[in-house]
C-alpha positions, 0 to 999 in steps of 0.5 A: 351688184355693189362690191367693196374690196379691201376698203381702208379709211383713217381719221386722226391716225385711227382705223375707221375702216380696216380692210373691209370687204362687202357685197350688196346683191340685187334682190337681197337684203344685207344688214350691218350691225355692230357697236356705235362708232365702229365705222358703219356709217362711213362704210355706207358713205363709201359704198354710195361713193359719197366719201372716198376710201384711201385704199381699195375699190368699190364696184357698182354694176360693173363700174369700178372705182379704185382708190386712191383715185388719180382724178377724183372728179371721175366719179359719176354719182350713181343717183337715183339708181343708188339712193341713201337715207341717212339718220339726219334725213335731209328734208328741205325745210321750206317745202311741205312733206308732200313736196319733199317726196315729189321733188326728187322724183319729178324727172322720173319717166315711168309710172304715175307719180301722183298715184304712187304718192297717194298709195305710199301716203296711205301705206305709211299713214301720212295723210294727217300730216303730209301737207305740213312742213318738216318743223311741224312734224315729229321725228318719226313722221319725218323718217317716214317721209324720208323713206317714202321719198327714197322709195318713190325714186324706184332705185336699183339699190337703197342704203339705209342708216338706222331708219327705224330709230324713231318709229313705233313697232307698227311702223317698223313692221310696215317698213319691213313689209315694204322692204321685202316687196322691194327685195322681191322686185330685185332691188338691192337693200343695205341696212345699218340697224341696231334692231337685231330682231329686225335683222334676224327677220329681214336679212338675207345676209348679216355682217357684224362690224367692230373697230372698223372691220367685218368680224363675222358675216353670213346668213341671219343664223350668225345672230343665233349661233355666232362663231367669233368671240367678239360677236358672242360678246356683243350679242350677250351685252345686247341680251343683258341690256334688253 
């Protein structure tokens, strides 16, 4: 389990994260929604220990880090048990898309790596472009590759930052299917998304973030019957724009 408690982060005198508490459970999908610039990606970076908060704590499967750290080098990177896919994707430009998927998983000790790769290539319809280089692929194709690379690592937790932004409806549905399969195998999944339907149909837990704070959280029911004025306002704006 990943548990963030009382997380604080400032930048230029502004609260980026303000006393944030959040839990990502094994075998559950947690969706984080909210307006742009409200600290969602910063929270993801804190959960994955890529960026240290100024105060609070992050605990991953019983290993607790209390901030500020006395010795910053004491952080043990949780990769590959905890894997992150960012919007910027971070594909190696000198490797083919196939090689991008295989390279991080090369030290895996269990399973037939190449058989699993062939299955995931077919699942995401990547056969026509899998041996291209990143600069020869569309953004949506590169997003599929970044997701496939993360899935191939067989993580205990996977954190995803707006990973459906350039995908069509069919690909979003396929990713939803894959995420549900991973959840059913006990993997903890954390997703930042702007797609409320995706959150409503996918999430076991939904958190709404605004101005660096978790304003409301619960089951996906909060997207139908919000309690806070701020979430009601946010949902109304989204509905009016759609």
